[in-house]
C-alpha positions in Angstrom: 0.6 56.0 -104.4 2.6 59.3 -104.1 1.8 61.9 -107.0 4.3 64.5 -107.5 2.7 68.1 -108.2 4.4 69.7 -110.8 4.0 74.1 -111.5 2.5 74.3 -114.8 1.8 77.9 -115.5 3.9 79.6 -117.4 6.0 76.7 -118.3 5.9 74.4 -121.8 4.2 71.3 -120.8 3.8 67.9 -123.1 0.6 66.9 -123.9 1.4 63.0 -123.4 -0.3 61.9 -126.1 0.6 64.9 -128.8 3.4 63.0 -130.3 1.3 59.6 -131.2 -1.7 62.3 -132.7 0.8 64.5 -134.9 2.5 61.4 -136.1 -0.7 59.1 -136.8 0.2 56.8 -134.3 -3.1 57.2 -132.3 -5.9 54.6 -132.8 -9.1 56.0 -133.1 -12.7 53.8 -131.9 -13.2 53.1 -136.0 -9.1 52.1 -136.4 -9.1 48.9 -134.3 -9.6 46.0 -135.9 -11.1 42.4 -135.1 -11.3 39.1 -137.0 -13.9 38.6 -139.4 -15.6 41.8 -138.9 -18.7 43.1 -140.6 -19.9 46.5 -141.5 -23.3 48.2 -140.3 -25.0 51.4 -142.1 -28.1 52.9 -140.5 -31.2 53.7 -142.7 -33.0 57.0 -141.7 -36.6 58.2 -141.7 -37.3 60.8 -144.1 -40.5 62.2 -141.9 -40.3 64.2 -138.8 -43.2 62.9 -137.2 -45.7 59.8 -137.4 -45.3 56.3 -137.6 -44.3 53.4 -140.4 -46.8 51.6 -142.0 -44.8 49.7 -143.8 -41.0 48.5 -144.5 -39.9 46.6 -147.0 -36.1 44.9 -146.8 -36.8 42.2 -149.4 -34.2 44.2 -152.1 -31.9 45.0 -149.2 -31.5 41.5 -147.9 -31.2 40.1 -151.5 -28.3 42.6 -152.2 -24.3 41.2 -152.4 -22.9 40.5 -149.3 -25.7 41.2 -146.6 -26.0 39.7 -143.6 -28.9 41.2 -141.8 -31.4 44.0 -142.4 -32.4 45.0 -139.0 -36.0 47.3 -138.1 -38.6 47.5 -135.2 -40.2 44.7 -136.8 -37.2 42.0 -136.1 -34.8 43.6 -134.1 -34.2 41.9 -130.4 -36.0 43.2 -127.7 -34.4 46.0 -125.2 -35.1 47.6 -122.0 -35.3 51.2 -122.1 -35.6 52.1 -118.3 -37.6 55.3 -117.2 -36.3 57.9 -115.1 -36.2 58.6 -112.4 -36.9 54.8 -111.3 -33.7 53.8 -113.2 -31.0 56.0 -114.5 -29.1 54.4 -117.7 -27.6 57.6 -118.6 -25.5 60.6 -116.0 -25.8 63.3 -118.3 -29.8 62.7 -119.3 -32.9 64.9 -117.7 -34.1 63.6 -114.7 -37.3 62.8 -116.4 -38.1 60.5 -119.7 -36.0 57.7 -120.9 -33.4 57.4 -123.9 -34.9 57.0 -127.3 -35.7 53.2 -128.3 -33.8 52.5 -131.5 -35.3 50.2 -133.4 -38.1 49.1 -130.9 -40.9 51.0 -132.3 -42.7 52.2 -135.4 -43.1 55.6 -133.7 -41.5 58.4 -135.3 -40.1 60.9 -132.8 -37.7 63.0 -134.7 -36.3 63.6 -138.5 -33.6 61.5 -139.9 -34.1 59.1 -137.0 -32.6 55.7 -137.6 -35.3 53.0 -138.7 -32.8 49.9 -139.7 -29.5 48.9 -139.7 -27.8 47.1 -142.8 -24.9 44.9 -141.9 -22.7 43.4 -144.9 -19.7 42.0 -145.6 -18.0 45.3 -146.1 -18.6 48.9 -146.1 -19.8 49.6 -149.9 -22.2 47.0 -149.6 -23.9 47.9 -146.7 -24.1 51.7 -148.2 -25.7 50.0 -151.2 -28.2 47.5 -149.7 -29.0 50.9 -147.0 -30.5 52.8 -150.4 -32.6 49.6 -151.2 -34.8 49.5 -147.9 -38.1 51.1 -148.7 -40.5 52.5 -146.2 -43.9 53.6 -146.2 -45.2 56.4 -143.4 -48.3 57.5 -141.9 -47.1 60.9 -141.4 -48.3 63.4 -138.3 -48.0 67.2 -137.5 -44.7 67.8 -136.5 -43.9 70.7 -134.3 -40.6 72.7 -134.6 -41.5 75.9 -132.5 -40.4 75.8 -128.7 -42.6 78.5 -128.1 -45.6 77.1 -129.3 -45.0 74.5 -126.9 -44.0 76.0 -123.4 -47.2 74.8 -121.9 -46.4 71.5 -122.3 -42.5 72.0 -121.7 -42.5 71.6 -118.0 -42.9 67.9 -115.6 -45.3 67.7 -113.0 -44.9 68.9 -110.2 -45.8 65.6 -107.8 -42.9 64.1 -109.8 -40.0 66.3 -108.4 -37.3 64.9 -106.4 -36.4 66.2 -103.3 -33.0 65.4 -103.6 -31.0 65.6 -107.3 -30.4 62.8 -109.4 -26.7 63.1 -110.1 -26.3 66.4 -108.9 -29.3 67.8 -111.3 -33.0 68.9 -110.4 -35.5 68.4 -113.0 -36.8 71.9 -111.6 -35.6 74.3 -109.2 -37.2 77.1 -107.0 -35.2 79.2 -104.6 -35.9 82.1 -102.6 -38.8 83.9 -102.5 -40.4 84.5 -106.2 -43.0 86.8 -105.1 -40.0 89.3 -103.8 -39.6 90.5 -107.6 -42.9 92.1 -107.4 -42.0 94.6 -104.5 -38.8 95.4 -106.2 -38.5 99.3 -106.6 -36.2 98.9 -109.6 -36.5 95.3 -112.0 -34.7 94.5 -115.0 -36.6 91.6 -116.7 -35.4 90.4 -120.2 -35.6 87.2 -122.3 -32.8 85.6 -124.4 -32.9 83.0 -127.0 -29.9 80.8 -127.9 -30.0 78.9 -131.3 -29.5 75.2 -132.0 -25.8 74.3 -132.5 -24.0 71.2 -133.4 -20.9 69.8 -132.6 -19.4 67.9 -135.7 -16.0 67.6 -134.2 -13.8 65.7 -136.8 -13.9 62.3 -135.4 -17.4 60.6 -136.5 -19.0 58.5 -133.7 -18.3 55.3 -134.1 -18.7 51.5 -132.7 -16.9 48.2 -132.6 -19.2 45.6 -131.1 -17.8 42.3 -130.1 -19.5 39.7 -128.0 -17.8 36.8 -126.5 -20.6 34.9 -124.7 -22.8 37.1 -122.5 -19.6 39.5 -122.4 -19.1 42.7 -124.7 -16.7 44.9 -125.8 -17.0 48.1 -127.0 -14.6 50.1 -129.1 -16.5 53.5 -129.0 -16.2 57.4 -129.7 -17.0 58.7 -126.2 -15.7 61.2 -123.4 -17.6 59.0 -120.5 -16.6 55.4 -120.7 -18.4 54.5 -117.6 -21.7 56.2 -119.0 -21.8 54.3 -121.9 -21.0 51.0 -120.1 -23.9 51.8 -117.3 -25.9 52.5 -120.4 -25.1 49.6 -122.5 -25.6 47.4 -119.8 -28.9 48.1 -118.5 -30.2 48.3 -122.6 -29.0 44.7 -122.6 -29.9 43.7 -119.2 -26.6 42.5 -118.6 -23.6 43.0 -115.3 -21.8 46.3 -115.9 -18.5 44.1 -115.4 -19.3 42.4 -118.3 -19.2 45.5 -120.9 -15.9 46.6 -121.4 -15.6 50.1 -123.0 -12.3 51.2 -124.9 -11.5 54.4 -125.9 -7.8 55.8 -126.0 -8.1 58.7 -127.6 -11.3 61.0 -128.5 -11.2 62.9 -131.7 -12.7 66.0 -130.6 -16.1 65.9 -128.8 -17.2 69.1 -127.4 -19.9 67.2 -125.3 -21.0 65.6 -128.1 -19.6 61.8 -126.7 -20.8 62.2 -123.1 -23.7 60.2 -123.8 -24.2 57.1 -125.5 -26.8 57.9 -128.0 -28.0 55.0 -130.1 -25.0 53.8 -132.4 -23.3 51.8 -129.6 -26.4 50.1 -128.7 -27.4 49.6 -132.7 -23.9 48.1 -133.1 -24.3 45.6 -130.2 -28.0 44.4 -131.4 -26.1 43.4 -134.9 -23.0 41.8 -133.6 -25.4 39.6 -131.3 -27.7 39.0 -134.4 -24.8 38.2 -137.4 -22.7 36.5 -134.5 -19.7 38.8 -135.5 -17.7 42.1 -134.5 -19.6 44.8 -136.2 -18.2 48.0 -136.9 -20.7 51.2 -137.3 -19.5 54.7 -138.2 -22.2 57.3 -138.3 -21.9 59.1 -142.0 -21.3 63.1 -141.4 -24.8 64.1 -142.7 -26.0 61.7 -140.0 -24.3 63.7 -137.5 -26.8 66.2 -137.8 -29.6 64.1 -136.7 -28.6 61.0 -135.4 -27.5 62.1 -131.8 -27.9 65.3 -129.4 -26.7 68.9 -130.1 -27.1 71.7 -128.2 -30.5 72.8 -128.3 -32.2 75.9 -129.1 -33.2 77.3 -125.4 -35.4 80.5 -123.8 -33.8 81.8 -120.9 -35.8 84.9 -118.7 -33.5 86.6 -116.4 -35.1 89.0 -113.9 -33.6 90.9 -111.5 -34.8 93.7 -108.6 -33.2 95.8 -106.2 -34.5 98.4 -103.6 -33.3 101.9 -103.8 -30.6 103.0 -100.9 -29.9 106.6 -99.4 -26.5 108.1 -99.9 -25.6 111.0 -98.3 -29.2 111.9 -97.4 -30.4 111.9 -101.0 -32.2 109.3 -102.5 -29.5 107.2 -105.5 -30.7 106.7 -108.7 -30.9 103.3 -108.7 -28.8 100.0 -109.6 -27.8 100.0 -113.4 -27.8 96.6 -114.4 -25.5 95.7 -116.9 -27.0 92.8 -118.8 -24.7 93.3 -121.9 -22.5 91.5 -119.7 -19.6 93.9 -120.4 -16.2 92.4 -119.0 -14.4 95.8 -119.0 -15.7 99.1 -117.6 -13.6 101.7 -118.4 -13.0 104.5 -115.5 -14.6 101.8 -113.3 -13.3 99.5 -110.0 -14.5 96.5 -108.8 -15.8 96.4 -105.3 -16.7 93.5 -103.0 -20.4 92.3 -103.6 -21.8 91.0 -100.7 -24.3 91.8 -102.9 -26.1 88.4 -103.9 -28.3 87.1 -101.0 -29.5 84.1 -102.8 -32.6 83.3 -100.7 -33.8 86.3 -101.6 -34.3 88.3 -105.0 -32.7 91.1 -104.0 -29.2 92.4 -103.3 -27.0 94.7 -101.1 -24.7 96.6 -101.8 -21.4 96.7 -100.0 -19.9 99.7 -97.5 -17.7 100.5 -99.8 -20.1 101.0 -103.0 -22.2 103.0 -100.9 -19.5 105.9 -101.1 -20.7 106.3 -104.8 -23.9 107.3 -105.9 -24.2 104.9 -109.0 -23.4 101.1 -109.4 -23.3 98.8 -112.5 -24.3 94.8 -111.2 -22.3 92.4 -113.4 -25.2 89.9 -113.9 -22.8 87.1 -114.9 -20.6 87.3 -111.7 -22.7 89.1 -109.2 -20.2 91.9 -108.3 -20.7 95.3 -108.2 -18.7 98.0 -110.7 -18.2 101.4 -108.9 -17.6 104.0 -111.6 -14.8 106.4 -110.0 -16.8 109.5 -111.4 -20.7 110.5 -111.0 -22.6 110.1 -114.2 -25.4 112.1 -115.5 -29.0 109.8 -116.9 -29.4 112.3 -119.9 -28.2 110.7 -122.7 -25.2 108.8 -124.2 -23.4 111.9 -125.6 -23.5 113.6 -121.6 -22.6 110.5 -119.9 -19.4 110.3 -122.4 -18.5 113.9 -122.0 -18.9 113.8 -118.1 -16.9 111.0 -118.1 -13.8 112.6 -119.9 -14.2 115.6 -118.0 -14.3 113.5 -114.2 -11.3 111.4 -115.8 -9.4 114.9 -116.8 -10.3 115.9 -113.3 -9.2 112.9 -111.4 -6.0 112.6 -113.2 -4.9 116.7 -112.7 -6.3 115.7 -108.8 -3.6 112.8 -108.4 -0.7 114.9 -110.3 -1.6 117.9 -108.2 -1.0 115.5 -104.6 1.9 113.5 -105.7 
């Protein structure tokens, strides 16, 4: 195949799907048609931790148009393999397993899918879902990452020497003890709050079986990942799972993983022996699938001092604010980050100056054009202005 490479920078480039999207011609996962298609609605837990002691579906089953109500008590048994023995999700952590939807009475998280109602139309399914009655044995939930830090790390015995799908469960690089020997140390901890994706297109799947072959119209950013996950869970060949997703109505990474809705849709379709459409409701988008979790990140940098012109330097100033622009500064070569060790060398060009700033994100050294005193911000600003004026006058006199 001959591929023609065309320059794109600085030129208008036509988006191949743009016209279809803006004119309404693009069809998303939930907009495909299937003969005799039924509709499914999820029922969610109302506690965050515990177990289901009883679930009553009689009223829901007797509601008009209802074809089935599937819970952990009557759902087909599926296989959710343990990692790293088997990998059913290319994006998942190396350890653990995917959420075993409708396979257990255990409640792992708030608003967890605990049942699915299948009916002739969406309105009937939505109404019947409100009729499902659930009793719980509630246990104490944990929502503080800090309180559970001691249990947050896998056993060192289980760590792989090689990464699975390019990822390690844990990683140690260099000499951690080197930090204790450093003459200058910056050690800070940063937190990032939860972020929910919530793109315009809701998570949705249309599942249709033909014998042992399954077709999924699924809202996904990775069709092969959905294909592999569903094939392993249902115990069928990957080539017998056909995943179709011509357009994605926003994702932000939220649809890289299959989550539970394609599995539930395929399960429901097999139970009622008809195509089934399942669209996750907007309110359920905050809980029924993953999000960017709360994270804690410790950043520790160590450095040795160096001599310049026979005098001890005043050390390495680390810019933890990650400033992208440094007024009155120029960028020097950063032969700095010697990765096996937790200290840095400053390039010969940087040694010509008595002060330097390490850009923590890029690993580059920024060296100001003037020497800065460390006796307060006002003094720094005054000296910077004086130095820049002197430097500018010197350049004009040379010219």
